[in-house]
N, C-alpha and C positions, 0 to 999 in steps of 0.2 A: 504494500500500500504506500503510495507516494505521500509526501508531507502535505501537498495541496489537497489531495483527496481526504486525508485524515481530518484536516481542519474544516473542509466542507461538510463531512459527515458529523463532526462535532457540533457545528452550527445548527445543522438540521435537528439533531437530537436535543440540543439545548432549547431550541425554539419549541419543539414538541413538548418537552418537559415543562417549559414555562406555560404553554397553553393548557396542558393537563392540570398543572398546579392551580392556575387561575380558576379553571372550571370546577375542580374538585373542592376548592375553598369556599365556593359560594353556598348560600343557604337556599335561595330562591330556586325552585324547581327540583330540589333534592328528593321530594316525595311526589307521588302521582297527584295530578290535579293542576288547575290553573290558578295562580295567585289572584286574589281579588283586589282590583284597584279600589281603594277606599272611597266610600261615599262621604264627601265632606258635609258635615252636619252644621246647621246654624244653631249654635248653643246660646244659652241665656247669659253666658259670660264671654269675655274677650279671650280667645285662645290664639290670637295673632302675635302674642308676645311671649317671652319667657315667664312661666308661672312658677311660684314658690309655694310648696305645700308642706303640711305636717301630718304625720300619721299617728292617730289615736289621741283622744282627749279624755281625761279622767272625769266622768260625769259627777263624781263625788265632790269635785272642786268647782262646779259651775257657779260663777259669780260675775258681776260686771268687771271687776278688776282682773280676774283670771282670763276672761275673753279679751280684755284690753291688752294683756301680755302677749297674746297671739298676734294681734295687730302690730304691736311694738317690735316684735321679732322679725317683721317683714314678711309674714306668711299670708298668702292670698287665699288659701283654702285648706280645709282639713278633711281627711278620710277617717271617719269615726262613727261610733254609736252616738245617738242623739236623744234629746228630749225636746219638747216644744219650747221650754224655757231657754235651753241652750241655742236652739235655732233662732229664737227671737233676738237673743243677745248678739249672735253672729250677724244677723241682718242689720242690726243697729250699727255694728262696727265695720260693716262692709266686707265680711269674711264669708267666702263660699264654703259649702259643705257637700261632700259626697258621702251620703249617709249609709251606715250599716244597719240592717234589720229594721228599716223604717217602712218601706212599702212592701217588702217581702224579706224572708229570712236569707241572710247572706250564706253562701255555700263555701265549701273548702274541699280541694282535692278532686273528688269525683262527683259529678252531678247526680244527686239522688233525690233532690226535692225541687225540681224545676217547676212543678205545677203552680205554686203561688205566683211565679213570674208570668206564666201564661195567662193566669186569671186576672191580671191587671188590665184595666181598660180606662178609657178617657173619663168615665164617671167615678171610679173608685180610686184612681191614682191621687195620692196626697202630695200636693205641691206646697212650696213655701218660698218666700222671697230669698232666703239664704241657700236654697237647695240647688246645687249644680247637677246632681244626679244621684244614683244609687250604687252602692257597692254590691256587685253581682256575685263575684266569686274570687277567692284568693288561691293562686297556685293550682289551677286545674290540670288534670292529666290529659293526654292526647285523645283517649277514647271519648272524652266529654265534649270535644270541639263541635261535633255535628249538632248536638243539642244546644250548646251555647250559641252557635251561629243563629239558630232559630229563635232563641230567647232574645238575642240582641235585635234581630229584625222586628220582633213583636214589640220590644221596648221602645225602639225608635218611633214606631208607628203610634204608640200609645202616649209616650211622654215627650212631646215635642220640645226641643231645646235642652233636653237633659241627657246626661251621659250614663250608659250602663258600664260600670267600671269592672274591668278584669285585670288582675295582676298575675304575671307569669313567674314561674320558678327561675332562679338563676342557673348558670351552667353547672354548678356543683351539685345539683339535684341528681339522685340516682335513678336507675332504670325503673324501679317500682314507682317512684314519685312521678316521673315523666310519663309512664305508661307505655314505654316502648323499649326495644332492645337495640343493640348495635347492629349495623348493617354495612360492614366494611368488607368488600371482597378481598380475598387473599392477595391478589396481585397488587392492590393498593398498599397493603401492609408491607409487602416486599419492596416495592419501588419507592414508596414514600415513608419508609421507616423513620421514626423519630421526628415526624412532622405533625402538623395539625391533624392530618388525615388518618394517622395511625391511632388516634385517641378515640376509644369507644365513647367517652363522655362527650367530646365535642361533636362527634357524628350523631349521637342520640339527640343532642340538643338542637343541632341544625335541623334535624327532621321534625322535632317538636315544634320549632318556630315555623318551619315550612308548612306543617299541617295547620297551624293557627291562621296564617295568612291565606291559605287555600279555602278555609271553611268559615272564618269569622270576619264579618265586615265591620270592623271598628276603624276609625280614622286615627288611632293611636296604638302603640304597643307599650305596655307598662311592665317593669321588672323591678325586683328588689335585689341588690347586690351589696354584700357587706365584705369589703376587701381588706379591712385593717385588723391584723391579727397580732398575737404574741407567739413567739416560739423560743425554744431553748437552743442556743448555738452550740458549737463544737466543744466549747470549754465549760458548758453548763450554765451560762448566764442567760437570763431571759432578755430578749430583744424584740423590737418592732419588726414585723414582717408584713408582706402584702400577698394577697391571693394571686397566684401565678397566671390564672386565666381571666383576670379582671378585664383587660383590654379586649381580649378576644370575645368575651361575653358581650361587651358593648358593641363590638364590631358586627357580630352576627345579627343582632337586633337592628342596628343602624342600616345595614345592607337591606334587610327586609323592609324597613320603613321607607328607604329611598325608592325601592322597586315598586312599592304599592301606595305611595303617596300618603304615608302615615306619619304622625308625630311620635317621637320617642319620649317616654316618661320614665324617670329613674328614681326609685326610692333608695336613698343613701343612708349610710350608717352614721347616725348622730347619737350613739349610745354604745354600750358594750356589756360584756360579762363582768363579774366581780373584779374590781381593780387588782391588777397584778396576777390574775389567774392565767395559768399556762397549762396546756395550750388553750387558746380561746380568742374570741373577738374582743379586742381591747377597747377601753374607753376611747371614744372619738370626741374629745372635749376641748380641742384647741382649734383656733381659726385655721391653722395649716391643715389639720385633719379634714375639716369640713370643706375648705376651699379646694383642696386637691381632688376630692371626689366630685365636687360640683363642676370644676373645669374639665376634668376627664370626660364627664357626661356631655358637657357642652361641645367638646371637640368632635363628638360623634353626632351632634345635632340635637341633643336633648332639649325639648320644649317645656318640660316640667322637672324640677328638682324637688323631691319630697323627703323631708327629714324624718327619720324614724329612730326613736319614737319621741313624740312630743311630751306626752304624759301618760304613763301606764303602757303596758305592752309585754314584750317577751325578754327584755334585758334587765340587768340590775337597775332597780328603780332610781338609785342615786345618780345614774349616768344619764337619765333622760333630761330633756330641757327643763321640765318641771318635776321636782321630786314629790314623794308621797305627801309631804306637808304643804304642798303648794308653793314651795320656794323656787326661785329661779337659780339654776345651777351654772357652773362654768360652761357647760355645753350650750345653754341658752344664750349666753353672751357671745360665745364663739359663732353660733348660728346667726345671731342678730348682726354681728359685724360683717359676716360674709354676705348675708342677704342684702345689706345696704350697698355693698359693692356690686352685686348682681343687678340690683334694681337700677343702677346708673346707666345700664345699657340694655335693659330687658326689652324695651320697645324696638330699638334699632336691630337688635339681635334677631327678633322675630321677622324682620324683613328680608332675611337671607335664607337660602336653601343649602343644606349640608350636602357636600359632594364626597365625603369620606374623610378618613384620618389615617395618618401614617406615622411611623417612628423614625427618628434619627438617632444614630448611635445606640441601637437597640440592645447591644450586648450589655449595656450598663443600666437598662431601663427596668424599674420595678413594675410588677403586674404584667410582665410580658414573657412568661415562661415559654409560650409558643410565639414565635416572632411573626407569624403570618397574620397580616391584616388585609382585608379586601383592597386591591390596588386602587389608587386614586389617579385619574387621568393627569398627565403632566401639565396640561393646559391650566389646571387649577392650582398648581403648586407654585409657591414663591421660591426665590433664591435665598438660601440660608447657609450661613457659615457658623458652625458651632462644634465644640468638642464634647458637649454635654448631651445626655439623653433627653430628647424632646418628643412630646406627642404633638402633632400638628394637625388641626382640624381645618378643612378647606371649605369655603362657602362662596356662593354666587348670589348676587342680588336678584330678587324676584322680578323687579321692574326697572332695573337700570344696569349699567355696565360695570358697576363696582364689584369688588371682591372683599371677602373678609376671612379672618383666620383666628383660630384659638391656639395658643401655644401653652403647653403645660410642662413644668419641670418634673421629669420622671425619675430623678434620683430617689432612692429609697429614703423615707423620712428619717430613719435613724441616723443617716449620714449627715444630716443638716447641711447639705451642700447646695450652693446656688447653681443656676444654669444661665449661661450667658450666650447670646447669639447676635449676629447681625442679619438684618432682613433687607432684601431688595425685591420690589415688585415692579418689573419693567412696564413702562407705559403709563404710570400714574404719577401724579404730582402732589398728592395729599395723603399722608398716613396719619391715622388717628388711633392712639392707644387708650384703652379703657383698663386701667390697672389700679387696683387698690382703692377704688372709688373715685379716682382722679382721671381727668381727661387731658391728654397731651397730644398736640398736633404738630406734624412736621410737614412743611411746604418745601419740597425739594425734588429730587429725582426718584422718589419712591423708596428711599432707604432710611434705616434707623438702626440703632443699637439698643438692645434690651437686656436687662438683668432681672431674673426671677429668683426670689428667695425660695427656700425649701418648701415644697407643697404649693407653690404659687402658680397661677395661670394669668393669661392676659387675653383680652379680646381686641382685635385690630381690624380696622376697616381701611381699604385702599381704594382711592378714587382718582 
């Protein structure tokens, strides 16, 4: 074989491998059926901007002051059980509510009591000025999707302007929870060993999400992912760690959203297990903890960031935003600080469409055990110089020629390392940074230098 022939064959096989890798990495179309282009609903609330939510309110604490705390934290809506008194107070404060067990009993896991939802009609549906919609089910399995698709269709026809809320499992759910098994042919395992595609967990999850978008017509996909852990290192010390498939989990969902015109909603970790417990999900009570998760979600186009838990739930109660005594915790003030920052660009962020996210210097990136992310077209990427690990979210304006980007420092938080980079967006003359609640504008050739502290992100527009 001549040298020239060898390189020609090498190029052919490389191109084929790249094509196969790109195809195999996708979620859309991995299961039989045609993905549903989402029907855009006209809701009773404004969903054209970034929304900030909170998960769970302790009804034992209902008072004017406690509901005022929700508003002060920068929270637009809550997903929670309700009483009429609570709904009235939320309406007074301008807080939306996606209610649990209000119009029908909320479900969990597998659909076994869908009848009350089908029994709803325009006469017996209970509405309220604070009501954004109803919590239908949390973390359903795949076999439930046919029924849930029918329930959602009936709900939208019955409760005009309201949302039937479904929240999906994260990627670390097991086969029994998801309701499916791995389906990876042997040849894939051989030729793509130690990649995204050899992982049964990733494969199961992609098929779970594919089934959802094939069978359920919601204009959003919601998920809860709790990536902040504690682990014991090689010398026996407890240290901060990050769930290795965090970014891939967000990527799978973001790809499905882009393909079917849906919004991504992310429930983030704003709490944790007992302080210092190992192994476990650690307290997420610093602005860096909250900010890091929020901006990672934004990089993949998240339109709602929902903090869990606000008050009461499944974590150590002292780690919630509000403790059992009704006191505001360090987590509350961390969330309040970050929410103020997010609100500074919530409206303009909503005017852009996400085109994907990618990693720079991924060998050093936390939350990126599997390096594969759905490829982003080069036309949407800026020019970047950096030696630090960065997550880069790319956006295009819905009604103009401008672009936008989200940059996230992906150093593991225990390192406390900053991330520095220079940015150049050819063809633009105005770069605007939304960072730390402040707005900075550069009028030049479309370039600037940026420094991100540990756990920090920035939203940038380029016109």
